C-alpha angles and dihedrals in degrees: 000000000000113000133179116186121183128203140163101070122132147120119311136166121248110278092029131114139239133182118214121202131199120195111204129194138168100045143056123260088210091074100037141067114220127212151161129240129184138199122199124198110284092005135105120252112269137188116254106180142335133198129193132210091272093054094252108151136200125196135195106246089240091066103027112127092019104059129055125194122203141167135211106204093187092058097032090236132144121196137194114197108199118195132174090022119201130202089249088063088070107121147108107278120209130186120221141186131209135140087232097039093119097059090039093055096041090052091051096253121140093204117132135156095229134024138190123222094250139239126240120243117190121183116191125210 
């Protein structure tokens, strides 16, 4: 069974950092792109970042330069390093997997084959 389990969320002050982790099982990273979405209170879900099997990465312009996505194929782990956090980064962050996640996210779609349950990130002012 495919499973995506996020961890690492929490409460942090503006300007601080958090590292989100996503433990994946039941599929091969070689055939999937991995990414992160987020949904803030009162907002639509939006793509944050996606990475393919060759370590090419795409970032939402709102987080570009502050967030870094990475994967560890050996451990089936996906990470999102979040630096210089802002209150507007407050959201539930979910990891996702899909062979076509890159074009989906770039086009503004929130479609993905597999989803984690999410981890809460709260950035205080």
